[in-house]
N, C-alpha and C positions, 0 to 999 in steps of 0.2 A: 257216092253212097246215098241211098234214098233214106230220108229220115222216117221215123215212126209216124210223125204227123202226116207226112206226104203219103206214106203207105196207106194210112187211114183214108185220106182223100181219094186215093186211087181206088180204094174199095167202094167208095160212094159213087164214083162215076168213072167210066173209061175215058181217059184223056185223049182228045182228038188232036188236031193240029194246034200248035202253040199260037196264043194270042199275040198280035203285033205289039210293039212297044207302046206303053201307055201314053195317052195324051195328058200331060200334066200341066195344069194351069200355072202361070207365073204370077208372082206377087207384084203386079204392076201397080204403081201409085195411081190414085184417083186423078183423072185429068178433068173432064167436064162432068163425070158421073162416077158414083160408087157402084157397087154391085148389089144385086138383089140376093137376099139370102137363098142359098141353093135348095133348101127344103121346100120353098114356096111352090116350085114346079111340080112337086109330088103331093101337094096338099089339096084338099077339097075346099073350094070357096064357099063360105057360109053367108056372105052378105056384106054390104058396105058398113064402115064405121061412121057413126053419126058425126057430122061436121062440127057440132057444138062441143064435142068431147075434148077436154084438155089433156094433152100428153106432154111428156118431157122428151127432149132430144139432147144429144151431145155432139157438138161439132168439134172434130179433132183436127189439129193443125200439124203440118209436117215438121219434123225435126230438121235442122240444118246439118250439113256436113256428115251425112250418115255413113259414107264410106270411111271417113276418118274415125267415126265412133266405133265401127267394127274393128278397125285396125288397132285402136286404143285398147279395146277389151282383150284382144288377143295378146297384145304386148304386156298388159297388166298380169297376164297369166303365164308369161314366158320367162323362166329363170334366165338371168343374164341380160335381159332387156333393161334399159334405163328406167322404164316405166313399170317394171315388175313390182306388184303389190302396192303401187302408189295410186290409191283410189281418189276420185274426185269428191269434193263436197257438192251438195246440191247447188249452191251458188256458182261454183266453178262449172258444173254441168250446164246450168242455164246460160252462162256467158258464152260457152263454146257451141252448144247444140240446140238450145230451146228456140222456139219462134221469137222473132223480134217483137218488141212492144208495139211498134207501129203496125205490124201485120195483125197482131191480136186485136188491137183497137179497131182496125179496119173491118175485120170479120164481125166483131161485136157490134159496131155501128150498123153494119148491113142487116144483122139479125133484128136489131131494135127497129130499124126502118121498116122491116117486114111485119112489125107488130108483135114480135116475140119478146117475152120477158126474160132477162138474164138472171140466172139463179146463182151461178158459181163459176169462178175462173181461178184455177190454182196459180201459185206464184210463177210457175214456169210458162203459163199460157198455153200448155199442151192441149187443153180442151176448154170449151165453153159450154156449160150447161144452160139450157134455155127451156122455156115452156110456152105453149100456145094452143089454140084450138086446132083440131084436125083440119078445119077449113083453111086456116092461115098457113099451116105447114104444107098442105097440098099446093097452095098457091105459091109459096115461097120456093119450093124445090121441085115443082112440076111432077108430083107423084100421086098415086092413089093410096087409099087406105081401106083394106078389107079385112074381115075376119076369115080365118081358115081353120079347118079341122085337120090336125096332124098329131100323130102319136098319142091319141087319147086326150088332147088338149084343144081348146079353141084359142087361137093366137091371132093377134093383129099383125099385119104385114103389108108391105107395098109390093106390087108386081112390077113396078117401074123403077128404073135406076134414077136417082135424083140428079138434077143438074144445077149448076151454080154459074154465076156470071164469069166471064173470061178473066176478070181481075183476080178471081179467087181460085182458079183451077190449080195453080201451083202451090197454094197455101193450105187448102183443105184436103186432108187425106182420107177422111171418112165421116159420114153423118150417121151416128148411132141413134137408136130410138125409133127409127122408122119401121121397125119390126120388133117382135117380142121373142126373138131367138133365144135370148137369155133364159127364158122359162124352160128350155130344154136342158139347162144345166141341172145337175143333181149332185147331192152330197154322196161321196164315195164310201158309204158306210153300209155294212151288210150284217144283218142279224142271223140268228139260227134258222129263221123261217121267212126272211125276206120282207118283213114289214118295214117299209121305208118311211111312209108318211102317215102315221096313225092319226085318227081324228079324236077330238075330245069327247068325253062322256058328259061333261058339264059345258054347256054352250057358253062361249066367250061373250063378254059384254064389250061395249065400246070403251070401258075403263080398264079392262084387264084381260089379256089373252091367257088362257089356261095352258098348262103343260099338256103333253099328249097323254092319252089313256094307257095304262099298263096293258100291254098286249103280248108280252113274252109268255112262253109256255115252258118253264124250267124242266129240264130232264130230272127224273127222280134219282138217276145215277150219273155220276161224272167223275173224271179223273183230276186230282190236284196236280200230279205230275203225269207225264205221258205214260200210260200203261199201268198206273198203280191201281186202277180198277178195270178189270176185264170181264168179258162175257163170252160164253160159248154159244154160238148160234146153230140151231139144227132146223132143217138140213143145212149143211155147209153152203154158204153163198159163193160158190166157186166163180171166178178164180181166186177169191180171197180166202184166207185161212178161216177155220171155224171159230177160233178164239181170237178176239180183237179187243182193243181198248174201247172204253166209253169216251165220248167227246170230252174235251178239256172243260173244267168248270169256269175257266177264265183265269189267266195268269195274273198274279198280284204284281204290284210295282216291284217288290223285292225279287220276284222270279224273273221279270223282264230285265232288270238290271243285271242279274246273274247271267242270263242267257247271252248278253252281248258284251259282258266284261265291264260294265259301269262300276261294279263293286270292287274292281281291281285298280281303280284310280281314286285320287282324293279330290277330284273335281266335282262341282255341283252346278256349274253355270253361273256362279256369282259374277255380277258385273256385265252380264250379257242380257240383251232384251230380245225376246222372241215374240213376234206378232203372229196372231192367228186371224186370218181373214175368212169370213163366212157371210151368209145372208142372215138377217134378223138377229135376235138376241134372246137367249133363254132368260126368263124372269127369275129363275131359281139358281143361276150358275154359281154364285158365291156360296149359297147354302150347300149346294150339292158337292162342290169341290172341297169344302171344308169338312163336311161329313166324311167324304172319301179320304181326305188327308188324315183325319183323326183315326179312322179305321185301319189305315195302312202305314202309319208312322211317317207321314210326310209333313213338312211344315205348313202351317196355315197360310192361306192367301189373305193378304191385308192390303191396305192402301199403299203400302211401300213396295209390294212385289206384284200387284195385280191392278190393272185399270182397264176401262172399257171406253172405246170411242164409238158411240152409237148415236143415231139421230133421235131428235125429239119425237115422241109419239110412237117409238118402236114397239112398246108393249100394248098399244091400242090397235094393232093391225087385225084384220079379219082372218080367222083360220082358213077361210075359203079362197084366199088369194091364189092366183095361178101357180105361184112358186111353192105353195104348201109350207107355211111358216113353221109348223110344229115338227115337221120332218128335219128341220135344220137345228132344232134345240139339242137333239141327241148328238148331232155332229159337233156343235160347239163344246158340249160336255166331254165327248171323247177326245177332242183336240186338246182341251185344257188339261185334262187329267193325264194324258199320255206325255205331253211336253213336261208337265210337273214331275212325272215319274222319272224321266231321264235327266232332267235338269232342275232339281228341287230348289236350287238357289237362284235360278234365273228369274228375271222380271218378265211377266207375261202381259202383253197388251192384246186385248181382244178388240177387233175392228169388225163391226157388224153393219152391213149395208141395209138400206131400207127394203130391198127385195133382191131377187136373183137376176134382175135385168141389168141394164147399163150401169146403175148405181154400184153394182158389185165391182165392175171394172174400175170405176172412178175412185172408190174408197181404197182399193188396192194401190192405184197410182198415187193417191195422196199420201199413203203410208210410205211409199218409196220416196216421193218428192220431199216429204218432211223429214226424211232420215229418222223415222220413228223407231226403227228396230235394226238389229244386226242380221236377223234371220226372219224370213216370212214364210209360213207354211199355209198352203191352200188345199183343202180336202174336198174339192168339187171339180166338175168338168162336164164336158159333153161326151156322149157315146159316139165318137167319131169327130169329123171336122165339119160341123154344121155352119160355121161362120163363112162369110164371103172372104176371098183372099185379101180384100182391102181391110176388113176388120181384123183378120189375123195379123196383118202387117202393123196395125195400130197397137195391138197387144204386144207384138214383138218390140215395138219402140219403148213401151213401158218397161219391158223386161231387160232391154239393153241398158236403160238408165240405171236399173238396180245393179246390174253387173258392173257398170262403170263406177258406181258409188260404193262398191264392195259389200253389197247386200246379198246374202244367200237366199235364193228364191226357189221354193220347192212346191211341186204339185203332185197329187196322187195320180197314179197311172190309169186307174179305172178298175172296175170290179166285174166286168162282163166279158172277160177273156179277150179273144181276138176280134169280137164283134161280128163274126160271120153269121151268127144266128140272130143278130139284131139288124144289121144293115146289108147282109148278103155278100159282104166282102171283108177280108181281114185288114184292119188298120189299127193304128194307135189312136189316141184321143187327144183332143184339144182341151186345155192349154198345155198338157204334159208334153205334147209333140213339139213344142217350141224348142229350138236349139239353144235358147238363152235361159232355160230353167233346168232344174234337176228333177227328173221324173222318178218317183219312188214306187217300185212295184211290190209284189207280195209273195210271201212264203207261208208254208205250214211249218210251225215250230214245234218240235218234239223235245221238250226239256224233261229229262228223265229223273233228275235228282237235284238236291240243293248245292251240289258241288259244281254244277254247270254242265254236266254231261248232256249232250244234245245231238240231235240230227235235225237237219233242215232241208226241206224240199220245196220245189216250186208249188205255188198255190193254184190248184184247179180242181173243182169239186163236181162230181156227178153223184146223184142220190137215187136210191130205190127203196120203196117200202117193202118190208117183209109181207108175204102173201098169206091170204086165208085168215084163220083164227090164230092168235098169238097168245102164248102163256109164259110168264116169268116164274122162276122159283122164288121162294120167300126172300132171298138175299140179292136177287138180280144178277147172279153169276151164270145163269143159263136162261135161254129163251128158245122156245120151240114154236115153229110156224107150221101150219097145215098145208101150205101151198108155196110154190117157188116165188122168188123175187118178182115184183110187179114189172120191173124194167127200169134201167137207169136213164136219167136225163140230166143235162147240164144244169147246174145251179148258179155257180159263180166262180170267178177265177181272176187272177191278176191281169189287168189290162196291159197291152203292149203291142208293138208292131210298127209298121212303116207309116210315114206321112206322105200324103199325096202332094203336099204343097212345099214342104220344107226340105231343102237340099241337105246332104250330109254335112254336119259341122266339122270343122278342122280337127277337133279332138277325137272324133270317132273313126277317122280314116286309119286303116290298118289294124283296127281292133274289132270293129263290127263286121262279121262275115258278109261278103257280097250276096250270099244266098238269102240274107235277111234284108239287105238294103236296096236290092235291085229287082225284087219280085215279090208279089203278094198273090193271094188266091181268093177266088170266089167261093161261096158256100157249097157249090157243086164240084169244086176241085180244079176249076179252070185257072191257069196261071195268068198273071197280068204283069208284064215286064216294064221297068222304068229305064229310060235311056242313060240315066246317071244315078249314082247312089243317093238315097234319101235318108233323112233323119229317122232313127229307130229308137224306140223306148221299150223298157225303162232304162235308167242309168244304174240304180242300185235297188235294193229291196230289203224289207224287214217283215216281221210277222204280220199277216193280214187275214189268214183263214179264220172265220168266226168259230170254227170247231176246234181251233187251237188258239183261241182269241184272248183278248185282254179284258179283265174285269173292270167294268165301268159302273159308277154310281150316279143315279139321276132321279129327279122327282117326276112322279106320274100322278095323274088323276086315278083314284082307286077304281079298279075294274069291277064290273058286275059279275065277272067270271072269277071265282075264288082261286082257280088254278094260276091265274096271272098275277095274283098278289102274294104267291108263295115266297117266303123269305124277306118280304118287304116290311118296312116299319112305318106305320101311319103317324103323321105328326100334325095333321088337322083332320077335320071331319071328312074332307074330300081328297086330301093329298097324302102320298106315301113316298118314301125314299127306298129305292130298290137297287141292288147290285146284280149284275149278270154279265156273261161273256158276250163280246161283240167283236167285229172285225171289219175287213175291207181295207183297201189301200188308204182310206181315211185314218186308219191306225198307223200305217207305215210312214206316211209323210210327217205327221207331228212327232213320231218317235225319232225319225232321223233329224228333225229340227232340234230336238233335245240333245241328240248326240253331237250335232255341230255346235251347240252352245258350250259343251265341254271343250271342244276343239278351240273355239274362240277364247274361252277363259284361259286355257293353257298358253295360247299365243300371246294374249295380253300380258301374262305374267313374265314373258320374255321380251316385252317391249315391242311386239309385233302387232300389226293391224289384224282385222278380222279375216277369215278365210275367203269371204266373198263368193264369187262365182266359182264353185268347186269343181265343175265338170272337167275342165282341162287337167287339173291335178289328179282327179279320180282315175281318168283314163291313162295316166302316165305311171301310176304306182303298181307294184306287184300284187297279184291276186294269188292267194294260197289255196291249197286243196281243202276239201271239207274237213273240218276239225282243226284247222290251223289256228294257233294263237300267236303267231309271229308275224303275220301279215295284216295290213290295214283292212283289206277286203278278203272275203272268203267265198270261194266258188260254191254255187248251189247246184246239186245234181238231182236227178230223178230217184225215186225209191229203187232199191236193188231188187225188191220183190213186191208183188201186189200188196198194198197196205190199205187198211180201211179202219173206220171207227163205227160205233153204233150210237145213234141218237134216239133216246127213248122219250116218251111224252107222258104227262100226268095221266094216271089211270082214269080220271074223271071225264076226259074228253074222248076216250075210246079210239085213239089213233094208234095204228101200228107203228112200231119203231122203224127207223130208216138206217140202211147201210150207207155210209158216207165214204166216198173214195178219196184217196190222197194222191193228187198229181198223176192221175191215170184215167184212161178212158176205156171202160169195159165194152169194147166193140167187137162183134163177132168176126170182122174182117182183119183184126189184128192178130199177130202171132200169139198163140195160146189164149186167144180171146181177150187180150188186154194190151193197150199201148201205154207203156210207162212213160211218164214225163209230159204227156199231152195235157195242156191247160184246158183248151176248149175244143177247137177243131184243127187249127193250123199251128198255133203257138206251142212251143215245146221247150222244156227244161233240158239243157245239154251241158256238157263240159265247156268251160269258157263262157264268153258272152252269149246270152240268149235273150229272147224277147218276152220272157216271163219274169226273170230276176235280174236282168242287166248284167253288170259286172259281178254282182254277188252281194253279200251282207257285210256290215261293218263289224270289226272286232275293235272295241273302243281304245284299249291301251295302245295298240299299234297304229290306229288311225290318228290319234293325238300326236304320236311321234312323227308319223309321216307328214303331217301338216306343220311340223316345226314346233309343236308344243312340248 
């Protein structure tokens, strides 16, 4: 049977002869050299980096007994195994798998001999952070250092693979910091109009970085519950109905709890620690979270239930850094408030890296190695697999340690659909593609009343402005346009798809269809086959569509545009607190982290350890049909009929309203002019496992029971 997504591709291009089996790089360990970041070959060289510039590097050492480590993780997740649920402490992990002290000391001494300064070595010895001038690093590792233009950024990188002495080829697995690939990471947060990295209206000083400037354009009309405020559009925007709901105003914490059944359990996450890892740190997070909590009936964050692990000087960074610090402030705020919504009794630890480069990997590892949390949520990633295989293997080592120690590690699956319109080929994204983490995808949530009645579809958004001159009636219940729709284009959708590097993990075998794990497609429809099944994401999903999104409260610099200050409360001469709807799988991952905190609390009450690496259990439990309240996971389907929303703009800006699609692609080559269930181009929401919503969404009461709580 040909899927709707494939039908759409065939409408784009006549498929010729099938492409031969894909050449898939293997995850070979570094011997005498690591790998050059794959994006460098596609970048434009802009000139050499000055030899006097000081940079940081991270030298990663290989774990010992990696085959035994993978066997252990599988046994820990296998009922009946003597090791089932018996997780290691960090000290036990070090003794069995970490590099030996003599090996760490030898690598450290070699770096110091090359004139590099040692900055940090964790207790495990997994990595050594060092710094030195570009000239010394080029000499030490026989590399070059140049600036390159790529994806709108100027990034430093080497075009040469580093080499190390023969004594160290079996010890060193990767040398990080020789490129700035990390700057291609982005927070997986999506607003109503795609403003991801706003700039400040008040220039930051060396003493204090300012919050971002208010840039939202609140709709004058919105729905508190799905469809409680509707509008009739003339002429009818076929194939959609003439009468449609306004976008959601942003679901409150109470509404989110109702939607997933948190209100039907007595759990609140007490005794569980959830860590949130991001880059940078919002200077107003405590103020914002407590304003939000006061407004929505949540407990205050205090020194007893909230702490931050952030580097000195984090509030003195420049807003012009390559990672865009202020774009991460809203990410932290969304993460904290969504975890607090689902687990208001949990302890939240915020871990902020100095930037989005290698330090972000290192603070995540330190959080794992220090056993600082039961659950770690990460709402960032790359649009694709930009890292070299060696660096992905290093990341996997970090994630395996988390699994062995019983830490649940979550990543957002991405917000740009299947990435065909970004990279030219459909793939999942790193780090969500790792088989050792839980990838959380996204849905559109249609909560219709306070009793919890809802529908939920895969998240995939196309948009079109109404054409010509537009006029609303006085109550906003009708709108008339003088011209047809301008034309739909893809905006955002749940990330998902196949990995080019990672083989299918044991828990996905027999569950993920081979049509998803052994083939992908280029943007013109050409298939690319894999000789063996690959890892496919996501694993589960929760609300992520910004048009059915979550209400978030954050501090902004007051805007010079009054429309962007609508509904905000000024609390200094330059700052205001605003609440508005937002989304992205950056909402889904911390939401699921909050859900797992309830699971861990229930398990602890029965004398059980944490759920830990949840993927094997998730893939083994029953999935119910949409609407089920008896199964731990609920399947997500496409809309039964063309479904859309209207997003209006403040009258003062003179922008026509937009028709927003719900999990459908209005493409003329589709039956009846629309392909239901299509996220972007290839990915499609279907019955059973799919690459938009994974296994489905959680129903908390049944999920708690399924995990033994």
